[in-house]
N, CA, C and O atoms as a Maestro MAE file, in Angstrom:
{
 s_m_m2io_version
 :::
 2.0.0
}

f_m_ct {
 s_m_title
 :::
 protein
 m_atom[216] {
  # First column is atom index #
  i_m_mmod_type
  r_m_x_coord
  r_m_y_coord
  r_m_z_coord
  i_m_residue_number
  s_m_chain_name
  s_m_pdb_residue_name
  s_m_pdb_atom_name
  i_m_atomic_number
  :::
  1 25 1.103 -1.212 0.071 1 A "MET " " N  " 7
  2 3 -0.362 0.381 0.231 1 A "MET " " CA " 6
  3 2 0.977 0.962 0.074 1 A "MET " " C  " 6
  4 15 2.099 0.482 0.240 1 A "MET " " O  " 8
  5 25 0.500 2.301 -0.348 2 A "ILE " " N  " 7
  6 3 1.442 3.680 -0.674 2 A "ILE " " CA " 6
  7 2 0.081 4.911 0.120 2 A "ILE " " C  " 6
  8 15 -1.015 5.331 -0.254 2 A "ILE " " O  " 8
  9 25 0.978 5.108 1.384 3 A "PHE " " N  " 7
  10 3 0.123 5.938 1.242 3 A "PHE " " CA " 6
  11 2 0.761 7.725 0.985 3 A "PHE " " C  " 6
  12 15 1.887 8.153 1.236 3 A "PHE " " O  " 8
  13 25 -0.196 8.318 0.525 4 A "PHE " " N  " 7
  14 3 0.046 9.901 0.285 4 A "PHE " " CA " 6
  15 2 -0.128 10.040 0.571 4 A "PHE " " C  " 6
  16 15 -1.067 10.484 -0.090 4 A "PHE " " O  " 8
  17 25 -0.451 10.406 1.898 5 A "SER " " N  " 7
  18 3 -0.854 10.971 2.984 5 A "SER " " CA " 6
  19 2 -1.412 10.278 4.777 5 A "SER " " C  " 6
  20 15 -1.499 9.052 4.857 5 A "SER " " O  " 8
  21 25 -1.605 10.772 5.526 6 A "CYS " " N  " 7
  22 3 -1.740 9.917 6.438 6 A "CYS " " CA " 6
  23 2 -2.169 10.422 8.022 6 A "CYS " " C  " 6
  24 15 -1.478 11.208 8.670 6 A "CYS " " O  " 8
  25 25 -3.298 9.883 8.458 7 A "TYR " " N  " 7
  26 3 -2.852 10.861 10.203 7 A "TYR " " CA " 6
  27 2 -2.924 10.064 10.778 7 A "TYR " " C  " 6
  28 15 -3.606 9.040 10.747 7 A "TYR " " O  " 8
  29 25 -1.865 10.625 11.686 8 A "LEU " " N  " 7
  30 3 -1.291 9.723 13.039 8 A "LEU " " CA " 6
  31 2 -1.226 10.602 14.377 8 A "LEU " " C  " 6
  32 15 -0.545 11.627 14.395 8 A "LEU " " O  " 8
  33 25 -1.908 10.202 15.426 9 A "ALA " " N  " 7
  34 3 -2.302 10.973 16.653 9 A "ALA " " CA " 6
  35 2 -2.704 10.276 17.619 9 A "ALA " " C  " 6
  36 15 -3.405 9.266 17.696 9 A "ALA " " O  " 8
  37 25 -1.938 11.229 18.703 10 A "LEU " " N  " 7
  38 3 -2.711 10.112 20.213 10 A "LEU " " CA " 6
  39 2 -4.195 10.987 20.284 10 A "LEU " " C  " 6
  40 15 -4.460 12.171 20.078 10 A "LEU " " O  " 8
  41 25 -4.980 9.864 20.659 11 A "HIS " " N  " 7
  42 3 -6.457 10.069 20.648 11 A "HIS " " CA " 6
  43 2 -6.848 9.216 21.653 11 A "HIS " " C  " 6
  44 15 -6.662 8.000 21.701 11 A "HIS " " O  " 8
  45 25 -7.752 10.375 22.962 12 A "LYS " " N  " 7
  46 3 -7.978 9.489 23.917 12 A "LYS " " CA " 6
  47 2 -6.907 7.782 24.351 12 A "LYS " " C  " 6
  48 15 -7.045 6.560 24.419 12 A "LYS " " O  " 8
  49 25 -6.069 8.674 24.498 13 A "GLU " " N  " 7
  50 3 -4.818 7.272 25.402 13 A "GLU " " CA " 6
  51 2 -4.867 6.294 24.347 13 A "GLU " " C  " 6
  52 15 -5.195 5.175 24.742 13 A "GLU " " O  " 8
  53 25 -4.596 6.419 22.924 14 A "TYR " " N  " 7
  54 3 -5.038 5.805 22.092 14 A "TYR " " CA " 6
  55 2 -4.008 6.413 20.522 14 A "TYR " " C  " 6
  56 15 -4.055 7.445 19.851 14 A "TYR " " O  " 8
  57 25 -3.255 5.303 20.464 15 A "ILE " " N  " 7
  58 3 -2.066 6.012 18.831 15 A "ILE " " CA " 6
  59 2 -3.192 5.337 17.853 15 A "ILE " " C  " 6
  60 15 -3.672 4.219 17.668 15 A "ILE " " O  " 8
  61 25 -3.329 6.579 17.370 16 A "VAL " " N  " 7
  62 3 -4.241 5.957 15.707 16 A "VAL " " CA " 6
  63 2 -4.137 6.646 14.189 16 A "VAL " " C  " 6
  64 15 -4.203 7.739 13.627 16 A "VAL " " O  " 8
  65 25 -3.950 5.388 13.957 17 A "CYS " " N  " 7
  66 3 -2.915 5.805 12.607 17 A "CYS " " CA " 6
  67 2 -3.664 5.316 11.003 17 A "CYS " " C  " 6
  68 15 -3.796 4.163 10.595 17 A "CYS " " O  " 8
  69 25 -3.927 6.135 10.557 18 A "ALA " " N  " 7
  70 3 -4.708 5.856 9.233 18 A "ALA " " CA " 6
  71 2 -4.274 6.386 8.153 18 A "ALA " " C  " 6
  72 15 -3.417 7.244 8.363 18 A "ALA " " O  " 8
  73 25 -4.542 6.202 7.032 19 A "GLY " " N  " 7
  74 3 -3.984 5.889 5.485 19 A "GLY " " CA " 6
  75 2 -4.544 7.062 4.769 19 A "GLY " " C  " 6
  76 15 -4.441 6.899 3.553 19 A "GLY " " O  " 8
  77 25 -4.891 7.766 4.973 20 A "ASN " " N  " 7
  78 3 -5.667 9.582 4.772 20 A "ASN " " CA " 6
  79 2 -5.475 10.113 5.579 20 A "ASN " " C  " 6
  80 15 -5.260 9.360 6.529 20 A "ASN " " O  " 8
  81 25 -5.380 11.570 5.938 21 A "ASP " " N  " 7
  82 3 -5.153 12.723 6.343 21 A "ASP " " CA " 6
  83 2 -6.594 13.191 6.838 21 A "ASP " " C  " 6
  84 15 -6.519 13.873 7.859 21 A "ASP " " O  " 8
  85 25 -8.529 12.891 6.128 22 A "CYS " " N  " 7
  86 3 -8.877 12.791 6.405 22 A "CYS " " CA " 6
  87 2 -10.087 12.395 7.211 22 A "CYS " " C  " 6
  88 15 -11.260 12.767 7.248 22 A "CYS " " O  " 8
  89 25 -9.124 11.216 8.043 23 A "PHE " " N  " 7
  90 3 -9.681 9.993 8.627 23 A "PHE " " CA " 6
  91 2 -10.558 11.013 10.021 23 A "PHE " " C  " 6
  92 15 -10.070 12.068 10.426 23 A "PHE " " O  " 8
  93 25 -11.661 10.525 10.486 24 A "ASP " " N  " 7
  94 3 -12.133 11.285 11.878 24 A "ASP " " CA " 6
  95 2 -11.978 10.221 12.503 24 A "ASP " " C  " 6
  96 15 -12.466 9.246 11.931 24 A "ASP " " O  " 8
  97 25 -11.188 9.910 14.035 25 A "PRO " " N  " 7
  98 3 -10.897 8.644 14.648 25 A "PRO " " CA " 6
  99 2 -12.632 8.857 15.617 25 A "PRO " " C  " 6
  100 15 -13.312 7.865 15.881 25 A "PRO " " O  " 8
  101 25 -13.029 10.151 15.972 26 A "ASP " " N  " 7
  102 3 -14.404 10.781 16.831 26 A "ASP " " CA " 6
  103 2 -15.683 9.611 16.190 26 A "ASP " " C  " 6
  104 15 -16.501 9.099 16.954 26 A "ASP " " O  " 8
  105 25 -15.659 9.323 14.665 27 A "ASN " " N  " 7
  106 3 -16.670 8.466 14.255 27 A "ASN " " CA " 6
  107 2 -15.822 7.757 13.215 27 A "ASN " " C  " 6
  108 15 -15.801 8.385 12.156 27 A "ASN " " O  " 8
  109 25 -15.155 6.695 13.204 28 A "PRO " " N  " 7
  110 3 -14.914 6.128 11.762 28 A "PRO " " CA " 6
  111 2 -15.317 5.400 11.244 28 A "PRO " " C  " 6
  112 15 -14.876 4.864 10.228 28 A "PRO " " O  " 8
  113 25 -16.780 5.076 12.119 29 A "CYS " " N  " 7
  114 3 -17.746 4.562 10.798 29 A "CYS " " CA " 6
  115 2 -18.344 4.860 10.420 29 A "CYS " " C  " 6
  116 15 -18.962 4.072 9.704 29 A "CYS " " O  " 8
  117 25 -18.815 6.302 10.477 30 A "GLY " " N  " 7
  118 3 -19.534 7.443 9.462 30 A "GLY " " CA " 6
  119 2 -18.600 7.644 8.551 30 A "GLY " " C  " 6
  120 15 -18.958 8.254 7.544 30 A "GLY " " O  " 8
  121 25 -16.814 7.083 8.672 31 A "ASN " " N  " 7
  122 3 -16.430 8.391 7.672 31 A "ASN " " CA " 6
  123 2 -16.992 7.937 6.409 31 A "ASN " " C  " 6
  124 15 -17.456 6.802 6.298 31 A "ASN " " O  " 8
  125 25 -16.963 9.018 5.172 32 A "LYS " " N  " 7
  126 3 -16.724 8.431 4.006 32 A "LYS " " CA " 6
  127 2 -15.989 7.774 3.213 32 A "LYS " " C  " 6
  128 15 -16.582 7.351 2.221 32 A "LYS " " O  " 8
  129 25 -14.549 7.455 3.317 33 A "LEU " " N  " 7
  130 3 -13.641 7.058 3.455 33 A "LEU " " CA " 6
  131 2 -13.710 5.584 3.229 33 A "LEU " " C  " 6
  132 15 -13.548 5.033 2.140 33 A "LEU " " O  " 8
  133 25 -13.920 5.106 4.160 34 A "LEU " " N  " 7
  134 3 -14.182 3.591 4.517 34 A "LEU " " CA " 6
  135 2 -15.713 3.029 4.007 34 A "LEU " " C  " 6
  136 15 -16.205 1.945 4.322 34 A "LEU " " O  " 8
  137 25 -16.098 3.681 3.457 35 A "ASP " " N  " 7
  138 3 -17.557 2.847 2.805 35 A "ASP " " CA " 6
  139 2 -16.820 3.046 1.335 35 A "ASP " " C  " 6
  140 15 -17.141 2.083 0.638 35 A "ASP " " O  " 8
  141 25 -16.268 3.616 0.879 36 A "ASP " " N  " 7
  142 3 -14.872 3.725 -0.119 36 A "ASP " " CA " 6
  143 2 -14.533 2.491 -0.155 36 A "ASP " " C  " 6
  144 15 -14.886 1.782 -1.097 36 A "ASP " " O  " 8
  145 25 -13.683 1.956 1.011 37 A "GLY " " N  " 7
  146 3 -13.125 1.033 1.009 37 A "GLY " " CA " 6
  147 2 -11.276 1.597 0.579 37 A "GLY " " C  " 6
  148 15 -10.341 0.856 0.280 37 A "GLY " " O  " 8
  149 25 -11.273 2.743 0.669 38 A "MET " " N  " 7
  150 3 -10.065 3.141 0.690 38 A "MET " " CA " 6
  151 2 -9.109 3.748 1.622 38 A "MET " " C  " 6
  152 15 -8.036 4.333 1.472 38 A "MET " " O  " 8
  153 25 -9.744 3.465 2.509 39 A "ILE " " N  " 7
  154 3 -8.877 3.230 3.912 39 A "ILE " " CA " 6
  155 2 -8.370 2.460 5.051 39 A "ILE " " C  " 6
  156 15 -8.509 1.353 4.531 39 A "ILE " " O  " 8
  157 25 -7.945 2.235 6.074 40 A "SER " " N  " 7
  158 3 -7.370 1.153 6.625 40 A "SER " " CA " 6
  159 2 -7.154 2.228 8.108 40 A "SER " " C  " 6
  160 15 -6.901 3.433 8.095 40 A "SER " " O  " 8
  161 25 -7.301 1.558 9.013 41 A "PHE " " N  " 7
  162 3 -6.545 2.171 10.435 41 A "PHE " " CA " 6
  163 2 -6.352 1.485 11.479 41 A "PHE " " C  " 6
  164 15 -6.985 0.451 11.694 41 A "PHE " " O  " 8
  165 25 -5.359 2.003 12.362 42 A "ILE " " N  " 7
  166 3 -4.722 1.196 13.093 42 A "ILE " " CA " 6
  167 2 -4.984 2.164 14.838 42 A "ILE " " C  " 6
  168 15 -4.965 3.355 15.149 42 A "ILE " " O  " 8
  169 25 -5.134 1.296 15.345 43 A "VAL " " N  " 7
  170 3 -5.894 2.037 16.911 43 A "VAL " " CA " 6
  171 2 -5.392 0.676 17.600 43 A "VAL " " C  " 6
  172 15 -5.809 -0.482 17.623 43 A "VAL " " O  " 8
  173 25 -3.694 1.743 18.456 44 A "ALA " " N  " 7
  174 3 -3.021 0.614 18.849 44 A "ALA " " CA " 6
  175 2 -2.089 1.346 20.383 44 A "ALA " " C  " 6
  176 15 -1.823 2.529 20.593 44 A "ALA " " O  " 8
  177 25 -1.746 0.015 21.325 45 A "ASP " " N  " 7
  178 3 -1.084 1.299 22.492 45 A "ASP " " CA " 6
  179 2 -0.362 1.644 22.486 45 A "ASP " " C  " 6
  180 15 -0.161 2.238 23.545 45 A "ASP " " O  " 8
  181 25 0.698 1.729 21.578 46 A "ASN " " N  " 7
  182 3 1.936 2.076 21.396 46 A "ASN " " CA " 6
  183 2 2.713 1.943 20.244 46 A "ASN " " C  " 6
  184 15 2.424 1.158 19.341 46 A "ASN " " O  " 8
  185 25 4.051 2.949 20.235 47 A "LEU " " N  " 7
  186 3 4.197 3.012 18.978 47 A "LEU " " CA " 6
  187 2 6.183 2.787 18.798 47 A "LEU " " C  " 6
  188 15 7.104 3.413 19.323 47 A "LEU " " O  " 8
  189 25 6.177 1.856 18.024 48 A "ARG " " N  " 7
  190 3 7.599 2.135 17.954 48 A "ARG " " CA " 6
  191 2 8.044 2.564 15.848 48 A "ARG " " C  " 6
  192 15 7.380 2.611 14.812 48 A "ARG " " O  " 8
  193 25 9.614 2.790 16.262 49 A "TRP " " N  " 7
  194 3 10.101 3.170 14.722 49 A "TRP " " CA " 6
  195 2 11.779 2.574 14.952 49 A "TRP " " C  " 6
  196 15 12.541 2.250 15.862 49 A "TRP " " O  " 8
  197 25 11.736 2.685 13.467 50 A "SER " " N  " 7
  198 3 13.300 2.613 13.634 50 A "SER " " CA " 6
  199 2 13.587 3.065 12.169 50 A "SER " " C  " 6
  200 15 12.845 2.918 11.197 50 A "SER " " O  " 8
  201 25 14.895 3.682 12.219 51 A "PHE " " N  " 7
  202 3 15.401 4.476 10.612 51 A "PHE " " CA " 6
  203 2 15.762 3.426 9.639 51 A "PHE " " C  " 6
  204 15 16.328 2.548 10.291 51 A "PHE " " O  " 8
  205 25 15.722 3.167 8.681 52 A "ILE " " N  " 7
  206 3 16.630 2.191 7.570 52 A "ILE " " CA " 6
  207 2 17.569 2.999 6.414 52 A "ILE " " C  " 6
  208 15 17.388 4.053 5.804 52 A "ILE " " O  " 8
  209 25 18.470 2.170 6.409 53 A "GLU " " N  " 7
  210 3 19.263 3.641 5.049 53 A "GLU " " CA " 6
  211 2 18.751 2.710 3.933 53 A "GLU " " C  " 6
  212 15 18.576 1.498 3.812 53 A "GLU " " O  " 8
  213 25 18.556 4.026 3.021 54 A "SER " " N  " 7
  214 3 18.076 3.662 1.634 54 A "SER " " CA " 6
  215 2 19.700 3.269 0.639 54 A "SER " " C  " 6
  216 15 19.633 2.935 -0.544 54 A "SER " " O  " 8
  :::
 }
 m_bond[215] {
  # First column is bond index #
  i_m_from
  i_m_to
  i_m_order
  :::
  1 1 2 1
  2 2 3 1
  3 3 4 2
  4 3 5 1
  5 5 6 1
  6 6 7 1
  7 7 8 2
  8 7 9 1
  9 9 10 1
  10 10 11 1
  11 11 12 2
  12 11 13 1
  13 13 14 1
  14 14 15 1
  15 15 16 2
  16 15 17 1
  17 17 18 1
  18 18 19 1
  19 19 20 2
  20 19 21 1
  21 21 22 1
  22 22 23 1
  23 23 24 2
  24 23 25 1
  25 25 26 1
  26 26 27 1
  27 27 28 2
  28 27 29 1
  29 29 30 1
  30 30 31 1
  31 31 32 2
  32 31 33 1
  33 33 34 1
  34 34 35 1
  35 35 36 2
  36 35 37 1
  37 37 38 1
  38 38 39 1
  39 39 40 2
  40 39 41 1
  41 41 42 1
  42 42 43 1
  43 43 44 2
  44 43 45 1
  45 45 46 1
  46 46 47 1
  47 47 48 2
  48 47 49 1
  49 49 50 1
  50 50 51 1
  51 51 52 2
  52 51 53 1
  53 53 54 1
  54 54 55 1
  55 55 56 2
  56 55 57 1
  57 57 58 1
  58 58 59 1
  59 59 60 2
  60 59 61 1
  61 61 62 1
  62 62 63 1
  63 63 64 2
  64 63 65 1
  65 65 66 1
  66 66 67 1
  67 67 68 2
  68 67 69 1
  69 69 70 1
  70 70 71 1
  71 71 72 2
  72 71 73 1
  73 73 74 1
  74 74 75 1
  75 75 76 2
  76 75 77 1
  77 77 78 1
  78 78 79 1
  79 79 80 2
  80 79 81 1
  81 81 82 1
  82 82 83 1
  83 83 84 2
  84 83 85 1
  85 85 86 1
  86 86 87 1
  87 87 88 2
  88 87 89 1
  89 89 90 1
  90 90 91 1
  91 91 92 2
  92 91 93 1
  93 93 94 1
  94 94 95 1
  95 95 96 2
  96 95 97 1
  97 97 98 1
  98 98 99 1
  99 99 100 2
  100 99 101 1
  101 101 102 1
  102 102 103 1
  103 103 104 2
  104 103 105 1
  105 105 106 1
  106 106 107 1
  107 107 108 2
  108 107 109 1
  109 109 110 1
  110 110 111 1
  111 111 112 2
  112 111 113 1
  113 113 114 1
  114 114 115 1
  115 115 116 2
  116 115 117 1
  117 117 118 1
  118 118 119 1
  119 119 120 2
  120 119 121 1
  121 121 122 1
  122 122 123 1
  123 123 124 2
  124 123 125 1
  125 125 126 1
  126 126 127 1
  127 127 128 2
  128 127 129 1
  129 129 130 1
  130 130 131 1
  131 131 132 2
  132 131 133 1
  133 133 134 1
  134 134 135 1
  135 135 136 2
  136 135 137 1
  137 137 138 1
  138 138 139 1
  139 139 140 2
  140 139 141 1
  141 141 142 1
  142 142 143 1
  143 143 144 2
  144 143 145 1
  145 145 146 1
  146 146 147 1
  147 147 148 2
  148 147 149 1
  149 149 150 1
  150 150 151 1
  151 151 152 2
  152 151 153 1
  153 153 154 1
  154 154 155 1
  155 155 156 2
  156 155 157 1
  157 157 158 1
  158 158 159 1
  159 159 160 2
  160 159 161 1
  161 161 162 1
  162 162 163 1
  163 163 164 2
  164 163 165 1
  165 165 166 1
  166 166 167 1
  167 167 168 2
  168 167 169 1
  169 169 170 1
  170 170 171 1
  171 171 172 2
  172 171 173 1
  173 173 174 1
  174 174 175 1
  175 175 176 2
  176 175 177 1
  177 177 178 1
  178 178 179 1
  179 179 180 2
  180 179 181 1
  181 181 182 1
  182 182 183 1
  183 183 184 2
  184 183 185 1
  185 185 186 1
  186 186 187 1
  187 187 188 2
  188 187 189 1
  189 189 190 1
  190 190 191 1
  191 191 192 2
  192 191 193 1
  193 193 194 1
  194 194 195 1
  195 195 196 2
  196 195 197 1
  197 197 198 1
  198 198 199 1
  199 199 200 2
  200 199 201 1
  201 201 202 1
  202 202 203 1
  203 203 204 2
  204 203 205 1
  205 205 206 1
  206 206 207 1
  207 207 208 2
  208 207 209 1
  209 209 210 1
  210 210 211 1
  211 211 212 2
  212 211 213 1
  213 213 214 1
  214 214 215 1
  215 215 216 2
  :::
 }
}
């Protein structure tokens, strides 16, 4: 999956990541992007990342 934009934020004690910056974590099921099947989202307790050399 290629992300051209994303949503990443701390929301109500959880980390929310979505494949589009128009994502609304307060109403994920009412999000028109979900109806189109064009977005995925993750809700997590923690987040880790590492840098890799290209």
